[in-house]
C-alpha positions as CSV (number, residue, x, y, z in Angstrom):
1,M,151.2,119.4,108.3
2,E,149.8,121.8,110.3
3,K,147.9,123.1,107.1
4,D,146.5,119.4,106.7
5,I,144.9,119.6,110.1
6,K,143.2,122.5,109.1
7,T,142.3,121.4,106.2
8,K,140.4,118.5,107.9
9,I,139.4,120.8,110.6
10,I,137.4,123.1,107.8
11,E,136.4,119.9,106.1
12,L,134.7,118.7,109.5
13,Y,132.8,121.6,110.1
14,N,131.2,121.6,106.9
15,Q,130.2,118.0,107.5
16,I,128.5,119.1,110.6
17,E,126.9,121.9,109.2
18,N,125.8,119.6,106.0
19,I,124.6,116.9,108.9
20,G,123.2,119.8,110.3
21,L,121.2,121.4,107.3
22,D,119.9,117.8,106.9
23,I,118.5,117.5,110.3
24,S,116.7,120.3,110.0
25,E,115.1,118.9,106.4
26,T,114.2,116.1,108.1
27,K,112.4,117.6,110.8
28,R,110.5,119.7,108.6
29,T,109.1,116.5,106.5
30,V,108.2,114.6,109.6
31,E,106.3,117.8,110.9
32,D,104.8,118.2,106.9
33,L,103.6,114.5,107.5
34,E,102.3,114.8,110.5
35,I,100.4,118.0,109.7
36,E,99.1,115.7,106.6
37,I,98.1,113.0,109.2
38,K,96.1,115.1,111.4
39,E,94.4,116.5,108.5
40,K,93.4,113.3,106.9
41,S,92.1,112.2,110.9
42,E,90.0,115.2,111.0
43,K,88.8,114.5,107.6
44,A,87.7,111.3,108.2
45,I,84.4,109.6,108.7
46,K,84.0,109.3,112.3
47,D,80.5,108.3,113.1
48,V,79.3,106.2,110.2
49,D,75.6,105.1,111.8
50,N,75.3,109.3,111.9
51,L,76.2,110.1,108.4
52,K,73.5,107.3,107.2
53,R,71.0,108.5,109.5
54,E,71.2,112.3,108.2
55,L,71.4,110.9,104.3
56,K,68.3,109.0,105.2
57,R,66.8,112.4,106.2
58,D,67.7,114.1,103.7
59,G,66.4,111.3,101.3
60,L,69.8,111.0,99.9
61,Y,70.4,107.3,101.3
62,S,70.9,104.1,99.0
63,D,71.9,100.4,98.5
64,K,74.3,101.6,95.9
65,L,75.6,104.7,99.0
66,E,75.3,101.9,101.3
67,E,77.5,99.9,99.5
68,F,79.9,103.0,98.9
69,L,80.1,103.9,102.2
70,E,81.3,100.2,103.7
71,N,83.6,99.8,100.8
72,Y,85.0,103.8,101.9
73,M,85.2,102.4,105.4
74,K,87.1,99.2,105.0
75,Y,89.6,100.7,102.3
76,Y,90.4,104.5,103.2
77,N,89.5,105.7,106.6
78,K,91.2,103.3,108.5
């Protein structure tokens, strides 16, 4: 009986250790996702009017580019 209790205690400690490892892995995953969100936010176009103005000033603006930017802002820059 005492051996069964010791075995059960060891099993429970192992389960606790595995749960701790799972929590650590989940925490790292959440941190990685937060970094990805931050990077995407930093790369996002925030002032489209300024971008258009700069492109026009540099002679790079066209109707096709305007259409592309509008679609980009709708679907990818949320």
